[in-house]
C-alpha positions in Angstrom: 46.8 -13.9 -8.5 43.7 -13.9 -5.8 40.0 -13.8 -6.6 38.2 -10.9 -5.2 36.3 -11.6 -1.9 32.8 -12.6 -2.5 30.1 -10.4 -0.4 27.1 -12.4 0.9 24.6 -9.5 0.9 21.0 -10.5 0.0 19.4 -8.6 -2.4 16.2 -7.1 -0.9 13.1 -8.4 -2.0 10.7 -6.0 -3.6 8.1 -6.1 -0.8 11.3 -5.1 1.4 12.4 -2.3 -0.8 8.7 -1.1 -1.2 8.4 -0.9 2.6 11.5 0.9 3.2 10.3 3.4 0.7 7.0 3.7 2.2 8.5 4.4 5.7 10.6 7.2 4.3 7.4 8.7 2.8 4.6 8.1 5.1 4.2 8.7 9.0 3.7 5.6 11.3 0.0 6.4 11.6 -0.6 6.6 7.6 1.2 3.3 7.3 -1.1 1.6 9.8 -4.2 3.1 8.4 -3.4 2.1 4.9 -2.5 -1.5 6.0 -5.8 -1.5 8.1 -7.6 -0.4 5.1 -6.1 -3.0 2.7 -7.0 -5.8 5.4 -10.4 -4.8 5.3 -10.6 -4.7 1.5 -9.4 -8.4 1.8 -11.8 -9.5 4.5 -14.6 -7.8 2.3 -13.7 -9.8 -0.6 -13.6 -12.9 1.3 -16.8 -12.3 3.0 -18.5 -11.7 -0.8 -16.7 -14.9 -1.8 -18.3 -16.9 0.8 -21.7 -15.0 0.3 -21.8 -16.1 -3.3 -20.6 -19.6 -2.4 -23.4 -20.0 0.1 -26.1 -18.6 -2.3 -24.8 -21.2 -4.9 -25.3 -24.1 -2.4 -28.6 -22.9 -1.6 -29.8 -22.6 -4.9 -28.8 -26.1 -5.5 -30.5 -27.6 -2.5 -33.8 -25.8 -3.3 -33.5 -26.9 -7.1 -32.7 -30.6 -5.6 -35.9 -30.7 -3.6 -38.2 -29.3 -6.4 
C-alpha cells in the first residue's frame, strides 16, 4: 500500500488572506487611500509619543536646575 502524496501548499497567513479579500471588495484607489490613512495614523501616534517624551525630558531638566 502506498501513502497518499503530500502537497506542499502553504496556508496563507491572515494578512495575506485579508489583503486578498480587500482586493476583491475595494478598488485600487480605495486600498491606497486606506493604507495612506493608516500610515498617517501611525505617524501621528509616533509624533505624539515623541512629544510626550520630549516634554518629560524638558520637565526633568527644568526640575533638576531649580
